[in-house]
C-alpha positions as CSV (number, residue, x, y, z in Angstrom):
1,M,-12.5,18.6,-19.2
2,K,-10.9,15.4,-20.4
3,K,-8.0,14.3,-18.1
4,I,-5.8,11.3,-19.1
5,Q,-2.8,9.7,-17.4
6,Y,-0.3,7.6,-19.2
7,A,-0.9,4.1,-17.8
8,V,1.6,2.2,-15.7
9,W,1.7,-1.5,-15.3
10,K,0.9,-2.0,-11.6
11,K,2.6,-4.9,-9.9
12,E,4.3,-5.8,-6.6
13,T,8.0,-5.3,-7.1
14,N,9.2,-5.5,-3.5
15,N,11.0,-2.3,-4.1
16,A,10.4,1.4,-3.7
17,G,10.2,2.3,-7.4
18,G,7.2,0.0,-8.0
19,K,5.3,1.3,-4.9
20,A,5.9,4.9,-5.8
21,K,4.5,4.6,-9.3
22,N,1.6,2.5,-8.3
23,D,0.6,5.0,-5.6
24,A,0.9,8.0,-8.0
25,Y,-1.3,6.1,-10.5
26,D,-4.0,5.6,-7.8
27,I,-3.8,9.2,-6.5
28,V,-4.1,10.7,-9.9
29,E,-6.9,8.3,-10.8
30,K,-8.9,9.5,-7.8
31,L,-8.5,13.0,-9.0
32,G,-10.3,12.1,-12.2
33,F,-7.5,11.1,-14.6
34,E,-8.5,8.2,-16.9
35,A,-5.8,5.7,-17.6
36,S,-4.8,5.6,-21.3
37,Y,-5.1,1.8,-21.4
38,K,-5.4,-1.2,-19.2
39,P,-2.0,-2.8,-19.2
40,S,-1.7,-6.5,-20.0
41,E,0.7,-8.7,-18.0
42,T,2.5,-9.6,-21.2
43,R,5.1,-7.1,-22.2
44,L,4.7,-7.5,-26.0
45,I,0.9,-6.9,-25.7
46,R,1.6,-3.8,-23.5
47,V,3.8,-2.3,-26.2
48,I,1.0,-2.8,-28.8
49,Q,-1.5,-1.3,-26.3
50,Q,0.7,1.7,-25.9
51,Y,0.7,2.4,-29.6
52,M,-3.0,1.8,-29.9
53,S,-3.9,4.1,-27.0
54,M,-2.0,7.1,-28.4
55,H,-5.1,8.5,-30.2
56,K,-6.8,8.9,-26.7
57,F,-4.4,11.8,-26.0
58,D,-5.7,13.7,-29.0
59,A,-9.0,14.3,-27.2
60,A,-7.4,15.1,-23.8
61,D,-7.3,18.5,-22.2
62,V,-4.8,17.5,-19.5
63,V,-2.2,14.8,-19.8
64,F,-0.2,13.4,-16.8
65,M,2.8,11.2,-17.2
66,Q,5.2,9.6,-14.7
67,Y,8.8,10.0,-15.8
68,P,10.5,7.8,-16.7
69,A,7.5,5.5,-17.5
70,V,7.0,5.8,-21.2
71,D,8.9,3.1,-23.1
72,F,11.5,5.2,-25.0
73,R,10.7,3.3,-28.2
74,I,7.1,4.8,-27.8
75,L,8.3,8.3,-26.8
76,P,8.4,10.0,-30.2
77,S,4.8,8.9,-30.9
78,F,3.7,10.0,-27.4
79,L,5.2,13.4,-27.7
80,K,3.6,13.9,-31.1
81,H,0.2,13.3,-29.6
82,I,0.6,15.6,-26.6
83,N,2.2,18.4,-28.6
84,G,0.1,21.6,-28.3
85,K,-2.0,20.4,-25.4
86,K,-3.1,23.1,-23.0
87,T,-1.8,21.3,-19.9
88,T,0.8,18.5,-19.8
89,I,2.4,17.4,-16.5
90,A,5.3,15.1,-15.8
91,L,6.0,13.7,-12.3
92,I,9.7,12.9,-12.0
93,H,10.7,9.6,-10.3
94,D,14.3,9.6,-11.4
95,L,16.7,11.7,-13.5
96,R,18.9,9.5,-15.7
97,S,21.3,12.3,-16.3
98,I,22.4,12.3,-12.6
99,Q,21.3,8.8,-11.5
100,G,24.2,7.1,-13.1
101,S,24.7,6.9,-16.9
102,G,26.6,10.1,-17.5
103,E,26.3,13.7,-18.6
104,E,25.6,12.8,-22.2
105,E,22.0,12.0,-21.0
106,D,21.4,15.7,-20.5
107,I,21.1,16.2,-24.2
108,E,18.1,13.8,-24.3
109,E,16.5,14.4,-20.9
110,I,16.1,18.2,-20.7
111,P,14.6,18.7,-24.2
112,L,12.1,15.9,-23.3
113,L,11.1,17.5,-20.0
114,N,10.7,20.9,-21.8
115,K,7.8,19.3,-23.8
116,F,5.7,19.5,-20.6
117,K,4.1,22.6,-19.3
118,Y,4.6,21.5,-15.7
119,I,7.3,19.4,-14.1
120,I,6.8,18.0,-10.5
121,A,10.4,17.6,-9.1
122,H,11.4,16.1,-5.9
123,N,12.6,19.1,-4.1
124,Q,14.3,22.5,-4.5
125,R,17.7,21.0,-5.1
126,M,16.4,19.0,-8.0
127,T,14.5,22.1,-9.3
128,D,17.7,24.1,-9.2
129,Y,19.6,21.4,-11.1
130,L,17.0,21.3,-13.8
131,K,17.0,25.0,-14.3
132,T,20.8,25.2,-14.5
133,K,20.6,22.5,-17.2
134,G,18.1,24.5,-19.3
135,C,14.7,23.3,-18.2
136,T,12.1,25.9,-19.1
137,S,8.9,24.2,-17.8
138,H,7.1,25.4,-14.7
139,I,8.6,23.3,-11.9
140,I,6.7,22.4,-8.7
141,N,8.4,20.8,-5.7
142,L,6.7,17.6,-4.5
143,E,8.6,17.7,-1.2
144,L,7.8,14.1,-0.3
145,F,6.5,11.0,-2.1
146,D,3.2,9.7,-0.7
147,Y,3.0,6.2,0.6
148,L,-0.6,4.9,0.5
149,H,-1.4,2.6,3.4
150,N,-3.9,2.1,6.1
151,A,-2.7,4.6,8.8
152,S,-5.1,3.1,11.4
153,L,-3.4,-0.3,11.4
154,S,-0.7,-1.0,14.1
155,I,2.9,-0.4,13.3
156,Q,6.0,-1.7,15.2
157,A,6.5,0.2,18.4
158,P,9.9,1.8,19.1
159,I,12.4,-0.6,20.8
160,G,14.1,2.1,22.8
161,D,17.6,1.1,22.1
162,G,18.4,3.5,19.2
163,S,18.3,0.6,16.6
164,I,18.1,1.6,13.0
165,A,16.2,0.0,10.0
166,F,17.5,0.2,6.5
167,A,15.3,-1.0,3.6
168,G,16.5,-1.2,0.0
169,N,18.6,-3.0,-2.5
170,L,21.3,-4.4,-0.2
171,V,23.5,-5.6,-3.1
172,K,23.7,-2.0,-4.4
173,S,24.2,-0.5,-1.0
174,T,27.8,-1.4,-0.5
175,F,28.2,0.9,2.5
176,I,26.6,-1.9,4.5
177,D,29.9,-3.7,4.5
178,G,31.2,-1.0,6.8
179,L,28.4,-1.1,9.4
180,S,30.5,-3.1,11.8
181,Q,32.5,0.1,12.4
182,V,29.4,1.6,14.0
183,N,29.6,-1.1,16.6
184,N,27.4,0.3,19.3
185,V,24.3,0.6,17.1
186,K,22.0,-2.2,16.0
187,F,20.9,-2.3,12.3
188,F,18.0,-4.2,10.9
189,L,18.3,-4.8,7.1
190,Y,15.4,-5.4,4.7
191,G,15.5,-6.1,1.0
192,N,17.2,-8.1,-1.7
193,K,20.6,-9.3,-0.5
194,G,21.6,-11.5,-3.5
195,D,24.3,-13.8,-2.3
196,K,25.5,-11.5,0.5
197,S,25.8,-12.8,4.0
198,F,25.7,-10.7,7.2
199,D,26.4,-13.6,9.6
200,G,29.8,-12.2,10.6
201,I,28.6,-8.7,11.5
202,D,27.5,-8.7,15.1
203,N,25.4,-5.5,15.0
204,V,23.5,-6.4,11.8
205,E,20.4,-8.5,11.5
206,Y,18.9,-9.4,8.2
207,K,15.1,-9.4,8.3
208,G,14.2,-10.5,4.8
209,S,12.6,-9.0,1.7
210,L,9.0,-8.0,2.3
211,P,6.3,-6.6,-0.1
212,S,5.9,-2.8,0.0
213,E,2.3,-3.2,1.2
214,E,3.5,-5.4,4.2
215,I,6.8,-3.9,5.3
216,V,5.3,-0.7,6.5
217,Y,3.7,-2.6,9.4
218,K,6.6,-4.9,10.2
219,L,9.6,-2.6,10.0
220,E,11.6,-2.9,13.3
221,G,13.9,-0.4,14.9
222,D,13.7,3.1,16.3
223,Y,15.0,5.0,13.2
224,G,15.0,4.6,9.5
225,L,18.3,5.2,7.6
226,V,18.5,7.0,4.3
227,W,22.1,6.5,3.1
228,D,23.7,5.3,-0.1
229,G,27.1,4.7,-1.7
230,D,30.1,2.7,-0.7
231,S,31.1,4.1,2.6
232,V,29.8,4.8,6.1
233,Q,32.1,7.8,6.3
234,T,30.1,9.8,3.7
235,C,27.6,9.1,0.9
236,S,30.1,8.6,-1.9
237,G,30.1,7.2,-5.5
238,K,27.4,7.7,-8.1
239,H,24.6,6.3,-5.8
240,G,25.7,8.4,-2.9
241,D,26.0,11.6,-4.9
242,Y,22.5,11.1,-6.3
243,L,21.2,11.8,-2.7
244,R,22.2,15.4,-3.2
245,Y,19.2,15.7,-5.5
246,N,16.5,13.1,-5.1
247,N,13.9,12.0,-2.5
248,P,14.4,8.3,-2.0
249,H,11.1,6.6,-1.6
250,K,12.4,4.8,1.5
251,L,12.1,8.1,3.3
252,S,8.3,7.8,2.8
253,L,8.4,4.2,3.9
254,Y,10.1,5.1,7.2
255,I,7.6,7.8,7.9
256,A,4.7,5.5,7.1
257,A,6.3,3.0,9.6
258,G,6.5,5.8,12.2
259,K,10.3,6.0,12.2
260,P,12.3,9.2,12.7
261,I,15.0,9.6,10.1
262,I,18.8,9.4,10.0
263,T,20.4,10.8,6.9
264,W,23.4,12.4,5.3
265,K,23.8,16.1,6.1
266,K,24.4,16.9,2.4
267,A,21.4,14.9,1.1
268,A,18.6,16.9,-0.4
269,I,16.1,15.4,2.0
270,A,18.2,16.8,5.0
271,D,16.4,20.1,4.5
272,F,13.0,18.4,4.8
273,V,14.1,16.4,7.9
274,K,15.5,19.5,9.7
275,R,12.6,21.7,8.7
276,N,10.0,19.3,10.1
277,N,12.1,18.1,13.1
278,I,11.7,14.4,12.1
279,G,15.2,13.1,12.5
280,I,19.0,13.5,12.7
281,V,21.5,14.5,10.0
282,V,25.1,13.5,10.1
283,D,28.2,13.7,8.0
284,S,29.3,10.2,8.8
285,L,27.5,7.2,10.3
286,N,30.4,6.9,12.7
287,E,29.0,10.0,14.5
288,L,26.1,7.8,15.7
289,K,28.5,6.3,18.2
290,D,28.5,9.6,20.1
291,I,25.0,10.9,19.6
292,P,22.4,10.2,22.3
293,L,19.7,8.7,20.0
294,S,17.1,8.9,22.7
295,K,17.3,12.7,22.9
296,D,14.1,14.4,21.6
297,Y,13.0,11.0,20.2
298,D,9.4,11.3,21.3
299,F,9.1,14.8,19.8
300,M,10.6,13.7,16.5
301,R,8.3,10.6,16.3
302,S,5.2,12.7,17.0
303,N,6.1,14.9,14.1
304,V,6.6,11.8,11.9
305,I,3.2,10.5,12.8
306,M,1.6,13.8,11.7
307,I,3.3,13.5,8.3
308,K,2.4,9.8,8.1
309,K,-1.3,10.8,7.9
310,E,-0.6,13.1,5.0
311,I,1.3,10.5,2.9
312,A,-1.3,7.9,3.7
313,A,-4.0,10.1,2.1
314,G,-1.8,11.0,-1.0
315,N,-1.8,14.7,0.0
316,Y,1.7,15.6,-1.3
317,L,1.0,14.7,-4.9
318,S,-2.6,16.0,-4.7
319,T,-1.2,19.4,-3.5
320,A,1.4,19.5,-6.2
321,L,-1.2,18.9,-8.9
322,E,-3.4,21.6,-7.5
323,K,-0.6,24.0,-8.3
324,C,-0.8,23.0,-12.0
325,R,-3.4,25.3,-13.4
326,F,-5.9,23.4,-15.6
């Protein structure tokens, strides 16, 4: 059986998106999927390589693609070569139709996904969304993105003061401007801050931007925060609303770093957090002022450590692929 995955250009991006795609590439490769080509570091050459590699899919029995990963200029040719294949699989990283650009994207996105026999979606909320929009592919829930790392290496021990780490694009995460309102909780921030300064916020400490392979062992704080939008009161705006459907890769980072989770009660991942007893869900970050963050902490952290072993081994994607019959 010939198994091919559409190649991705692996590079350190210092952000979640790059790590997620790189890890998926490695997991699928270990499961016997040959890369369609070996990407050059030069973008123009990669585009040529993509075109030249299309004939490889003609001989494939199973095709795996990370979505969105195919250059949309290449997409018509790619779809032509996978048309009629027995098994085609797409792993969703982001849905453009709800990530930000508008509902007009539905017209392009759903027919594209319907070209695949199997879709691996983030969670049941995303699955339900896809079905209501007309997705007819078999949909499998990933549940959690893996985070490949050496689980035997030491990670930062809990501080014991209820401090919270947040890792991400700090320029986009405008709710950070309101963290001073949560004045009895310490926040450690990691990521690209652009020209932002946090010097005037007493309960916020900026820790820098670290590579995804390094930050897992250096992340400080007792908890990891999954929050987005422009307010600490709720996850609002297009970025905040996206949390209703997606699994942010920072969730996997925090678990790899041994941190229980704090997230929005209406986020899709809140179901996973509650079901596995790995954190706290709130309507507003202001609730943290009145929550005893030490309560049940050791129990939640022990549950996190068990899941840490699973994502270090790539077991979530591997399990999802096992459900794709080929």
